[in-house]
Backbone as JSON Lines, residues from 0, in Angstrom:
{"i":0,"aa":"X","n":[92.84,-57.87,90.31],"ca":[93.06,-57.7,89.37],"c":[93.29,-58.93,88.33]}
{"i":1,"aa":"X","n":[93.09,-60.23,89.15],"ca":[92.49,-61.7,87.97],"c":[91.39,-61.65,87.55]}
{"i":2,"aa":"X","n":[90.09,-60.96,87.94],"ca":[89.42,-60.9,87.23],"c":[89.42,-59.93,86.2]}
{"i":3,"aa":"X","n":[89.91,-58.93,86.41],"ca":[90.27,-57.53,85.08],"c":[90.82,-58.73,84.03]}
{"i":4,"aa":"X","n":[92.27,-59.36,84.13],"ca":[92.52,-60.43,83.68],"c":[91.71,-61.32,82.65]}
{"i":5,"aa":"X","n":[91.01,-62.0,83.78],"ca":[89.71,-62.66,83.15],"c":[88.84,-61.66,82.03]}
{"i":6,"aa":"X","n":[88.53,-61.25,82.43],"ca":[87.58,-60.09,81.68],"c":[88.19,-59.85,80.31]}
{"i":7,"aa":"X","n":[89.43,-59.23,80.37],"ca":[89.89,-58.77,79.37],"c":[90.34,-60.27,78.29]}
{"i":8,"aa":"X","n":[90.68,-61.2,78.86],"ca":[90.87,-62.33,78.2],"c":[89.73,-62.76,77.69]}
{"i":9,"aa":"X","n":[88.48,-62.75,78.17],"ca":[87.65,-63.77,77.57],"c":[87.24,-62.37,76.48]}
{"i":10,"aa":"X","n":[86.96,-61.09,76.76],"ca":[86.55,-60.03,75.45],"c":[87.53,-60.38,74.55]}
{"i":11,"aa":"X","n":[88.74,-60.86,74.54],"ca":[89.7,-61.1,73.35],"c":[89.42,-62.35,72.88]}
{"i":12,"aa":"X","n":[89.05,-63.48,73.3],"ca":[88.58,-64.61,72.62],"c":[87.7,-64.4,71.82]}
{"i":13,"aa":"X","n":[86.27,-63.54,72.74],"ca":[85.09,-63.3,71.8],"c":[85.37,-62.25,70.57]}
{"i":14,"aa":"X","n":[86.16,-61.53,70.45],"ca":[87.12,-60.53,69.56],"c":[87.46,-61.37,68.37]}
{"i":15,"aa":"X","n":[88.38,-62.57,68.69],"ca":[89.05,-63.27,67.96],"c":[88.09,-64.33,66.86]}
{"i":16,"aa":"X","n":[86.9,-65.05,67.84],"ca":[85.59,-65.67,67.06],"c":[84.77,-64.69,66.45]}
{"i":17,"aa":"X","n":[84.63,-63.55,66.72],"ca":[83.76,-63.26,65.76],"c":[84.81,-62.43,65.07]}
{"i":18,"aa":"X","n":[85.51,-61.94,64.72],"ca":[86.36,-61.8,63.35],"c":[86.87,-62.71,62.54]}
{"i":19,"aa":"X","n":[86.8,-64.06,62.77],"ca":[87.14,-65.11,62.05],"c":[86.22,-65.62,61.58]}
{"i":20,"aa":"X","n":[85.16,-65.8,62.18],"ca":[83.42,-65.68,61.75],"c":[83.12,-64.82,60.74]}
{"i":21,"aa":"X","n":[83.18,-63.38,60.92],"ca":[82.82,-62.35,59.88],"c":[83.83,-62.74,58.64]}
{"i":22,"aa":"X","n":[85.37,-63.19,58.73],"ca":[86.47,-63.2,57.69],"c":[85.68,-64.74,56.53]}
{"i":23,"aa":"X","n":[85.24,-65.37,57.73],"ca":[84.66,-66.86,56.9],"c":[83.33,-66.29,55.86]}
{"i":24,"aa":"X","n":[82.94,-65.26,56.6],"ca":[81.55,-65.22,55.71],"c":[81.64,-64.32,54.48]}
{"i":25,"aa":"X","n":[82.99,-63.89,54.35],"ca":[83.1,-62.96,52.96],"c":[83.65,-64.16,52.2]}
{"i":26,"aa":"X","n":[83.96,-65.03,52.02],"ca":[84.2,-65.99,51.29],"c":[83.37,-67.44,50.79]}
{"i":27,"aa":"X","n":[81.88,-67.22,50.69],"ca":[81.63,-67.97,51.25],"c":[80.48,-67.38,49.87]}
{"i":28,"aa":"X","n":[79.8,-68.47,48.94],"ca":[78.9,-68.3,47.77],"c":[77.61,-68.42,47.8]}
{"i":29,"aa":"X","n":[77.05,-67.2,47.49],"ca":[75.44,-66.95,48.08],"c":[74.45,-67.52,47.24]}
{"i":30,"aa":"X","n":[73.8,-68.6,47.79],"ca":[72.75,-69.24,47.11],"c":[71.05,-68.69,47.79]}
{"i":31,"aa":"X","n":[70.51,-67.98,46.87],"ca":[69.02,-68.0,47.29],"c":[68.51,-69.03,48.34]}
{"i":32,"aa":"X","n":[67.93,-69.0,49.27],"ca":[66.99,-69.92,50.27],"c":[66.47,-71.23,49.08]}
{"i":33,"aa":"X","n":[66.67,-72.37,49.98],"ca":[65.67,-73.37,48.79],"c":[66.55,-73.52,47.24]}
{"i":34,"aa":"X","n":[67.49,-73.27,46.96],"ca":[68.12,-73.3,45.76],"c":[69.5,-73.9,45.6]}
{"i":35,"aa":"X","n":[69.66,-75.44,46.23],"ca":[70.16,-76.41,46.4],"c":[70.47,-76.8,44.92]}
{"i":36,"aa":"X","n":[71.71,-77.34,45.21],"ca":[72.0,-78.18,44.1],"c":[71.0,-79.49,43.12]}
{"i":37,"aa":"X","n":[70.08,-80.04,44.19],"ca":[68.95,-81.0,44.21],"c":[67.7,-79.87,43.88]}
{"i":38,"aa":"X","n":[67.45,-78.49,43.83],"ca":[66.06,-78.01,43.46],"c":[66.6,-76.59,42.41]}
{"i":39,"aa":"X","n":[65.4,-76.6,41.88],"ca":[65.26,-75.8,41.01],"c":[64.23,-74.49,41.51]}
{"i":40,"aa":"X","n":[64.29,-73.5,40.48],"ca":[63.84,-72.18,40.71],"c":[62.09,-72.59,40.61]}
{"i":41,"aa":"X","n":[61.21,-71.47,40.37],"ca":[60.18,-71.67,39.83],"c":[59.41,-72.07,38.67]}
{"i":42,"aa":"X","n":[60.87,-71.35,37.61],"ca":[60.76,-71.54,36.13],"c":[61.39,-72.76,35.48]}
{"i":43,"aa":"X","n":[62.0,-73.65,36.56],"ca":[62.72,-74.52,36.21],"c":[64.05,-74.9,35.72]}
{"i":44,"aa":"X","n":[64.71,-73.34,35.68],"ca":[66.2,-72.86,35.06],"c":[67.02,-73.49,35.85]}
{"i":45,"aa":"X","n":[66.89,-73.88,36.76],"ca":[67.73,-73.86,38.15],"c":[68.82,-72.44,38.12]}
{"i":46,"aa":"X","n":[69.85,-72.24,38.37],"ca":[70.3,-71.29,39.29],"c":[71.22,-70.42,37.61]}
{"i":47,"aa":"X","n":[71.16,-69.03,37.41],"ca":[71.62,-68.65,36.32],"c":[73.08,-67.76,36.98]}
{"i":48,"aa":"X","n":[73.84,-67.61,36.15],"ca":[75.25,-66.93,36.51],"c":[75.46,-65.92,36.32]}
{"i":49,"aa":"X","n":[74.44,-65.44,35.3],"ca":[74.51,-63.67,35.42],"c":[75.22,-63.3,34.07]}
{"i":50,"aa":"X","n":[75.82,-64.32,33.42],"ca":[76.01,-64.02,32.1],"c":[74.89,-63.61,31.26]}
{"i":51,"aa":"X","n":[75.02,-62.39,30.27],"ca":[74.0,-62.41,29.74],"c":[74.4,-61.32,28.06]}
{"i":52,"aa":"X","n":[73.29,-61.44,27.34],"ca":[73.58,-60.72,25.83],"c":[72.38,-60.04,25.75]}
{"i":53,"aa":"X","n":[72.4,-58.7,25.58],"ca":[70.85,-57.98,25.51],"c":[71.33,-57.5,23.66]}
{"i":54,"aa":"X","n":[70.02,-57.35,22.83],"ca":[70.32,-57.05,21.79],"c":[69.0,-57.15,20.57]}
{"i":55,"aa":"X","n":[69.13,-56.55,19.53],"ca":[67.78,-56.55,18.88],"c":[68.46,-57.93,17.78]}
{"i":56,"aa":"X","n":[67.23,-58.76,17.68],"ca":[67.06,-60.03,16.69],"c":[67.13,-59.68,15.33]}
{"i":57,"aa":"X","n":[68.34,-59.53,14.58],"ca":[68.61,-59.59,12.99],"c":[67.6,-61.02,12.43]}
{"i":58,"aa":"X","n":[67.6,-61.95,12.86],"ca":[67.2,-63.38,12.33],"c":[66.7,-64.68,13.27]}
{"i":59,"aa":"X","n":[65.77,-65.49,12.87],"ca":[65.5,-66.61,13.97],"c":[65.29,-67.67,12.44]}
{"i":60,"aa":"X","n":[66.35,-69.12,12.87],"ca":[66.07,-70.23,11.95],"c":[66.25,-71.14,13.37]}
{"i":61,"aa":"X","n":[65.26,-71.83,13.21],"ca":[64.7,-72.83,13.8],"c":[65.01,-72.39,15.37]}
{"i":62,"aa":"X","n":[65.88,-72.93,16.44],"ca":[65.98,-72.28,17.6],"c":[66.98,-71.66,17.82]}
{"i":63,"aa":"X","n":[67.99,-71.08,16.52],"ca":[69.4,-70.13,16.19],"c":[68.54,-68.95,16.3]}
{"i":64,"aa":"X","n":[68.89,-68.19,17.19],"ca":[68.16,-66.82,17.08],"c":[69.78,-65.9,16.79]}
{"i":65,"aa":"X","n":[70.12,-64.65,16.01],"ca":[71.21,-64.08,15.51],"c":[70.72,-62.35,15.88]}
{"i":66,"aa":"X","n":[71.9,-62.17,17.14],"ca":[71.48,-60.85,17.34],"c":[72.03,-59.83,16.01]}
{"i":67,"aa":"X","n":[71.84,-58.48,15.87],"ca":[72.68,-57.49,15.21],"c":[73.82,-57.25,15.9]}
{"i":68,"aa":"X","n":[74.66,-57.58,15.03],"ca":[76.29,-57.22,16.22],"c":[76.85,-56.04,15.06]}
{"i":69,"aa":"X","n":[76.25,-55.19,14.02],"ca":[77.17,-54.4,13.37],"c":[78.09,-55.12,12.67]}
{"i":70,"aa":"X","n":[79.19,-54.51,12.84],"ca":[80.36,-55.05,11.65],"c":[81.35,-56.06,12.79]}
{"i":71,"aa":"X","n":[80.83,-56.03,13.85],"ca":[81.41,-57.22,15.07],"c":[81.07,-58.68,14.29]}
{"i":72,"aa":"X","n":[81.61,-60.11,14.58],"ca":[81.42,-60.97,14.17],"c":[79.62,-61.51,14.75]}
{"i":73,"aa":"X","n":[78.89,-62.41,14.1],"ca":[77.86,-62.12,14.51],"c":[77.68,-63.15,16.03]}
{"i":74,"aa":"X","n":[76.45,-62.67,16.51],"ca":[76.15,-63.14,17.92],"c":[74.72,-63.97,17.54]}
{"i":75,"aa":"X","n":[75.14,-65.78,17.96],"ca":[74.19,-66.65,17.91],"c":[73.75,-67.29,19.35]}
{"i":76,"aa":"X","n":[72.51,-67.37,19.08],"ca":[71.97,-67.75,20.62],"c":[71.28,-68.98,20.35]}
{"i":77,"aa":"X","n":[71.67,-70.07,20.95],"ca":[70.77,-71.34,20.67],"c":[69.55,-71.88,21.75]}
{"i":78,"aa":"X","n":[68.65,-71.47,21.51],"ca":[67.15,-71.37,22.12],"c":[66.85,-72.65,22.27]}
{"i":79,"aa":"X","n":[67.63,-73.58,22.38],"ca":[66.88,-74.85,22.23],"c":[66.37,-75.46,23.68]}
{"i":80,"aa":"X","n":[67.18,-75.03,24.44],"ca":[66.96,-75.14,25.9],"c":[66.24,-74.31,26.68]}
{"i":81,"aa":"X","n":[66.1,-73.38,26.07],"ca":[65.48,-71.76,27.33],"c":[64.17,-72.01,27.31]}
{"i":82,"aa":"X","n":[63.68,-71.36,28.64],"ca":[62.39,-70.71,28.88],"c":[62.27,-69.1,28.25]}
{"i":83,"aa":"X","n":[61.28,-68.96,27.84],"ca":[60.89,-67.4,27.39],"c":[60.01,-66.77,27.93]}
{"i":84,"aa":"X","n":[60.45,-65.75,28.36],"ca":[59.47,-64.35,29.18],"c":[59.01,-63.31,28.55]}
{"i":85,"aa":"X","n":[57.78,-63.13,28.31],"ca":[57.39,-61.83,27.84],"c":[57.14,-60.63,29.11]}
{"i":86,"aa":"X","n":[56.58,-59.61,28.55],"ca":[55.77,-58.53,29.31],"c":[54.93,-59.3,29.89]}
{"i":87,"aa":"X","n":[53.89,-60.29,29.2],"ca":[52.45,-60.34,29.51],"c":[52.62,-62.03,30.04]}
{"i":88,"aa":"X","n":[53.57,-62.37,30.61],"ca":[53.99,-63.75,30.99],"c":[55.04,-64.71,30.27]}
{"i":89,"aa":"X","n":[54.67,-65.97,29.85],"ca":[55.35,-66.73,29.58],"c":[55.53,-66.96,27.54]}
{"i":90,"aa":"X","n":[56.32,-66.86,26.71],"ca":[56.3,-66.75,25.37],"c":[57.01,-67.82,25.14]}
{"i":91,"aa":"X","n":[57.21,-67.44,23.48],"ca":[57.61,-69.0,22.89],"c":[58.67,-68.5,21.55]}
{"i":92,"aa":"X","n":[59.46,-69.47,21.06],"ca":[60.44,-68.9,20.05],"c":[59.93,-68.42,19.01]}
{"i":93,"aa":"X","n":[58.51,-68.11,18.69],"ca":[57.32,-67.57,17.71],"c":[57.96,-66.46,17.86]}
{"i":94,"aa":"X","n":[57.41,-65.86,19.24],"ca":[57.41,-64.58,19.48],"c":[58.85,-63.4,19.3]}
{"i":95,"aa":"X","n":[59.49,-64.47,18.96],"ca":[61.11,-63.87,18.77],"c":[60.83,-63.57,16.96]}
{"i":96,"aa":"X","n":[61.13,-62.42,17.1],"ca":[60.92,-62.17,15.33],"c":[61.88,-61.07,15.05]}
{"i":97,"aa":"X","n":[62.44,-60.44,14.23],"ca":[63.77,-59.63,13.6],"c":[62.93,-58.25,14.11]}
{"i":98,"aa":"X","n":[64.11,-57.63,15.14],"ca":[63.47,-56.23,15.23],"c":[63.25,-56.27,16.69]}
{"i":99,"aa":"X","n":[62.77,-57.54,17.5],"ca":[62.66,-57.5,18.62],"c":[63.74,-57.48,19.15]}
{"i":100,"aa":"X","n":[63.77,-56.85,20.64],"ca":[64.93,-56.3,21.46],"c":[64.99,-57.63,22.85]}
{"i":101,"aa":"X","n":[65.78,-58.26,23.23],"ca":[65.74,-59.38,23.92],"c":[67.2,-59.27,24.65]}
{"i":102,"aa":"X","n":[66.81,-60.22,25.98],"ca":[68.04,-60.24,26.95],"c":[68.0,-61.92,27.07]}
{"i":103,"aa":"X","n":[69.44,-62.63,26.65],"ca":[69.42,-63.85,26.95],"c":[70.58,-64.13,28.04]}
{"i":104,"aa":"X","n":[69.94,-64.93,29.07],"ca":[71.05,-64.94,30.01],"c":[71.38,-66.72,29.89]}
{"i":105,"aa":"X","n":[72.65,-66.76,29.73],"ca":[73.6,-67.92,29.25],"c":[73.85,-68.83,30.18]}
{"i":106,"aa":"X","n":[73.91,-69.92,30.09],"ca":[74.65,-70.98,30.41],"c":[76.31,-70.82,30.35]}
{"i":107,"aa":"X","n":[76.71,-70.53,31.19],"ca":[78.29,-70.55,31.18],"c":[78.99,-72.04,30.49]}
{"i":108,"aa":"X","n":[78.59,-73.12,31.48],"ca":[78.93,-74.6,31.82],"c":[78.59,-74.96,30.06]}
{"i":109,"aa":"X","n":[77.57,-75.14,29.72],"ca":[77.26,-75.01,28.17],"c":[78.19,-74.62,27.13]}
{"i":110,"aa":"X","n":[78.23,-72.98,27.19],"ca":[79.02,-72.21,26.43],"c":[80.2,-72.25,26.73]}
{"i":111,"aa":"X","n":[81.05,-73.3,25.84],"ca":[82.7,-73.31,26.13],"c":[83.43,-72.96,24.94]}
{"i":112,"aa":"X","n":[83.1,-72.7,23.72],"ca":[83.76,-73.06,22.35],"c":[83.73,-71.76,22.11]}
{"i":113,"aa":"X","n":[84.9,-70.73,21.72],"ca":[85.04,-69.65,21.11],"c":[84.16,-69.48,19.88]}
{"i":114,"aa":"X","n":[83.35,-68.68,19.69],"ca":[82.8,-68.56,18.07],"c":[81.18,-69.63,18.21]}
{"i":115,"aa":"X","n":[81.2,-70.27,19.52],"ca":[79.92,-71.39,19.34],"c":[78.72,-70.22,19.72]}
{"i":116,"aa":"X","n":[77.63,-71.04,19.2],"ca":[76.01,-70.49,19.76],"c":[76.08,-70.41,21.1]}
{"i":117,"aa":"X","n":[75.63,-69.46,21.83],"ca":[75.98,-69.04,23.25],"c":[74.43,-69.74,23.73]}
{"i":118,"aa":"X","n":[74.36,-70.8,24.56],"ca":[73.33,-71.6,25.1],"c":[72.55,-70.65,26.32]}
{"i":119,"aa":"X","n":[71.63,-70.3,25.83],"ca":[70.48,-69.57,26.66],"c":[69.53,-70.53,27.99]}
{"i":120,"aa":"X","n":[69.43,-70.33,28.98],"ca":[68.06,-70.73,30.13],"c":[67.58,-70.08,29.84]}
{"i":121,"aa":"X","n":[67.51,-68.52,29.97],"ca":[66.26,-67.67,29.87],"c":[66.38,-66.61,28.61]}
{"i":122,"aa":"X","n":[65.35,-66.31,28.1],"ca":[65.59,-65.15,27.33],"c":[64.28,-64.56,27.34]}
{"i":123,"aa":"X","n":[64.43,-63.39,27.94],"ca":[63.04,-62.3,28.31],"c":[63.27,-61.57,26.75]}
{"i":124,"aa":"X","n":[61.87,-60.96,26.12],"ca":[61.48,-60.43,25.11],"c":[60.87,-59.21,25.72]}
{"i":125,"aa":"X","n":[61.63,-58.02,25.56],"ca":[61.37,-56.76,26.06],"c":[60.47,-56.32,25.23]}
{"i":126,"aa":"X","n":[59.33,-55.42,26.04],"ca":[58.3,-54.87,25.26],"c":[58.71,-53.39,25.23]}
{"i":127,"aa":"X","n":[58.81,-52.84,24.25],"ca":[59.57,-51.35,23.86],"c":[57.95,-50.79,23.16]}
{"i":128,"aa":"X","n":[57.9,-49.89,23.79],"ca":[56.67,-48.87,22.91],"c":[57.21,-48.55,21.72]}
{"i":129,"aa":"X","n":[56.02,-48.02,20.49],"ca":[56.83,-47.61,19.22],"c":[56.55,-46.25,19.49]}
{"i":130,"aa":"X","n":[56.41,-45.59,20.32],"ca":[56.7,-44.06,20.51],"c":[56.91,-44.13,21.81]}
{"i":131,"aa":"X","n":[57.5,-42.63,22.5],"ca":[57.86,-42.44,23.62],"c":[57.99,-40.83,23.63]}
{"i":132,"aa":"X","n":[57.01,-40.32,24.52],"ca":[57.05,-38.91,24.65],"c":[56.52,-38.54,25.87]}
{"i":133,"aa":"X","n":[57.82,-37.64,26.27],"ca":[58.04,-36.76,27.19],"c":[57.57,-35.92,27.27]}
{"i":134,"aa":"X","n":[57.11,-35.02,28.6],"ca":[56.75,-33.64,28.41],"c":[55.12,-33.17,29.51]}
{"i":135,"aa":"X","n":[55.2,-31.94,29.69],"ca":[53.73,-31.77,30.66],"c":[52.89,-31.98,29.96]}
{"i":136,"aa":"X","n":[51.45,-32.11,30.93],"ca":[50.28,-32.21,30.27],"c":[49.81,-31.04,29.93]}
{"i":137,"aa":"X","n":[49.48,-30.72,28.55],"ca":[48.77,-29.37,28.25],"c":[46.97,-29.55,28.1]}
{"i":138,"aa":"X","n":[46.5,-30.8,28.03],"ca":[45.01,-31.02,28.33],"c":[44.63,-32.61,28.49]}
{"i":139,"aa":"X","n":[43.78,-32.57,29.21],"ca":[43.24,-34.25,29.61],"c":[41.76,-33.71,28.97]}
{"i":140,"aa":"X","n":[41.21,-34.83,28.5],"ca":[39.96,-34.86,28.17],"c":[39.31,-36.3,28.65]}
{"i":141,"aa":"X","n":[38.89,-36.31,29.95],"ca":[38.17,-37.93,30.43],"c":[37.81,-38.62,29.5]}
{"i":142,"aa":"X","n":[35.98,-37.57,29.39],"ca":[35.39,-38.07,28.55],"c":[35.48,-38.89,27.2]}
{"i":143,"aa":"X","n":[36.44,-37.94,26.62],"ca":[36.92,-38.84,25.38],"c":[38.5,-39.71,25.49]}
{"i":144,"aa":"X","n":[38.77,-40.0,26.68],"ca":[40.01,-40.52,27.19],"c":[41.3,-40.23,26.36]}
{"i":145,"aa":"X","n":[41.46,-38.97,26.18],"ca":[42.95,-38.83,25.81],"c":[43.37,-37.61,26.74]}
{"i":146,"aa":"X","n":[44.85,-37.17,26.61],"ca":[45.43,-36.26,26.52],"c":[46.59,-35.31,25.46]}
{"i":147,"aa":"X","n":[46.57,-34.49,26.03],"ca":[47.63,-33.49,25.17],"c":[49.09,-33.15,25.79]}
{"i":148,"aa":"X","n":[50.32,-33.78,25.29],"ca":[51.78,-33.42,25.36],"c":[52.2,-33.0,24.22]}
{"i":149,"aa":"X","n":[52.92,-31.96,24.36],"ca":[54.08,-31.56,23.18],"c":[52.86,-31.01,22.3]}
{"i":150,"aa":"X","n":[51.75,-30.85,22.02],"ca":[50.88,-31.06,21.02],"c":[50.05,-32.02,19.96]}
{"i":151,"aa":"X","n":[50.6,-32.88,21.26],"ca":[50.33,-34.57,20.34],"c":[49.1,-34.98,21.44]}
{"i":152,"aa":"X","n":[48.16,-35.29,20.47],"ca":[47.28,-35.79,21.41],"c":[47.57,-37.87,21.56]}
{"i":153,"aa":"X","n":[46.93,-37.79,22.76],"ca":[47.5,-39.29,23.38],"c":[46.06,-40.01,23.71]}
{"i":154,"aa":"X","n":[45.39,-41.25,22.76],"ca":[44.63,-41.84,23.5],"c":[44.63,-42.74,24.3]}
{"i":155,"aa":"X","n":[44.3,-42.86,25.33],"ca":[44.28,-43.65,26.27],"c":[42.92,-45.04,26.63]}
{"i":156,"aa":"X","n":[43.73,-46.24,26.72],"ca":[42.88,-47.36,26.34],"c":[43.37,-48.39,27.73]}
{"i":157,"aa":"X","n":[43.02,-49.6,27.45],"ca":[43.34,-50.41,28.13],"c":[44.61,-51.05,27.9]}
{"i":158,"aa":"X","n":[45.36,-50.48,27.05],"ca":[46.58,-50.87,27.09],"c":[47.74,-49.85,27.94]}
{"i":159,"aa":"X","n":[47.03,-48.89,27.88],"ca":[47.73,-47.43,28.39],"c":[48.18,-48.1,29.92]}
{"i":160,"aa":"X","n":[49.47,-47.74,30.43],"ca":[50.33,-48.14,31.59],"c":[50.14,-46.76,32.21]}
{"i":161,"aa":"X","n":[50.22,-46.82,33.43],"ca":[50.04,-45.6,34.33],"c":[50.9,-46.07,35.67]}
{"i":162,"aa":"X","n":[51.65,-45.3,36.24],"ca":[52.7,-45.48,37.87],"c":[52.55,-44.7,38.21]}
{"i":163,"aa":"X","n":[53.8,-44.36,39.15],"ca":[53.86,-43.19,40.03],"c":[54.42,-42.07,39.89]}
{"i":164,"aa":"X","n":[54.01,-40.89,40.14],"ca":[54.57,-39.56,40.26],"c":[55.61,-39.41,40.99]}
{"i":165,"aa":"X","n":[56.78,-38.68,40.06],"ca":[57.8,-38.55,41.25],"c":[57.61,-37.38,41.6]}
{"i":166,"aa":"X","n":[57.97,-36.6,42.89],"ca":[58.88,-37.04,43.86],"c":[57.85,-37.63,45.11]}
{"i":167,"aa":"X","n":[56.46,-37.55,44.93],"ca":[55.36,-38.23,45.8],"c":[55.27,-39.99,45.8]}
{"i":168,"aa":"X","n":[55.44,-40.17,44.58],"ca":[55.26,-41.62,44.54],"c":[53.78,-42.06,44.39]}
{"i":169,"aa":"X","n":[53.2,-41.16,44.34],"ca":[51.34,-41.27,44.69],"c":[51.03,-42.32,43.51]}
{"i":170,"aa":"X","n":[50.38,-43.48,43.41],"ca":[49.44,-43.99,42.56],"c":[48.86,-43.57,41.59]}
{"i":171,"aa":"X","n":[49.16,-43.48,40.02],"ca":[48.22,-43.1,39.04],"c":[47.5,-43.9,38.49]}
{"i":172,"aa":"X","n":[45.92,-43.72,38.66],"ca":[45.32,-44.95,38.11],"c":[44.63,-44.79,36.52]}
{"i":173,"aa":"X","n":[44.48,-43.7,36.39],"ca":[43.97,-43.08,35.13],"c":[44.44,-41.62,34.85]}
{"i":174,"aa":"X","n":[43.52,-41.46,33.91],"ca":[43.24,-40.23,33.54],"c":[43.27,-38.84,34.43]}
{"i":175,"aa":"X","n":[42.17,-39.3,35.26],"ca":[41.54,-38.92,36.32],"c":[42.35,-38.35,37.74]}
{"i":176,"aa":"X","n":[43.65,-39.36,37.6],"ca":[44.95,-38.47,38.5],"c":[45.82,-37.42,38.02]}
{"i":177,"aa":"X","n":[45.75,-37.34,36.67],"ca":[46.73,-36.27,35.95],"c":[45.97,-35.15,36.18]}
{"i":178,"aa":"X","n":[47.14,-34.19,35.71],"ca":[46.96,-33.22,36.11],"c":[47.71,-32.07,35.28]}
{"i":179,"aa":"X","n":[46.71,-31.12,34.55],"ca":[47.67,-29.64,33.67],"c":[48.83,-29.68,34.15]}
{"i":180,"aa":"X","n":[50.25,-29.62,33.75],"ca":[51.59,-29.21,33.82],"c":[51.91,-30.12,34.38]}
{"i":181,"aa":"X","n":[51.65,-31.68,34.66],"ca":[52.29,-32.45,35.03],"c":[52.7,-33.3,34.22]}
{"i":182,"aa":"X","n":[54.54,-33.74,34.34],"ca":[55.2,-34.19,33.26],"c":[54.75,-35.62,33.19]}
{"i":183,"aa":"X","n":[54.88,-36.22,31.94],"ca":[54.37,-37.54,32.26],"c":[55.11,-38.14,30.64]}
{"i":184,"aa":"X","n":[55.27,-39.3,31.0],"ca":[56.34,-40.11,29.59],"c":[55.38,-40.97,29.58]}
């Protein structure tokens, strides 16, 4: 009987210890490994809070970017201490022009005043295509490097991006991997 009581007591102690460690784990801040207060990430910008603004650029004056905001008050982004990234790697303020769509990750601590320019830590410039067509492939001309979708002939060159096909996600590396009737975008 005493062995049974001892086992039950030991089991209860273990459950209490496990429960308290799980409870404590739910109240901790999560920081990526290697990113303490004294270290920074590969971009050298430190931790990002997750606060961001995405929109289309209305104007650029010096290091201040103004986003289209419709009838709402203008949104100004202070890019003076931001790192810039584009689809092909690093970028600069010179790559930000009216009509470009971007996401600015905001430094919450430096942006405290209502109506002040939002200080960005990182600005990513989106590379949206000028045209997007989705439909079934009607014909493929490998020799001529083109395909037809929705009656539109699309030339394929070094800038053409190929991806994986749903539902198999088999790699598509070029026109030779496509088939008539396959849906493409």
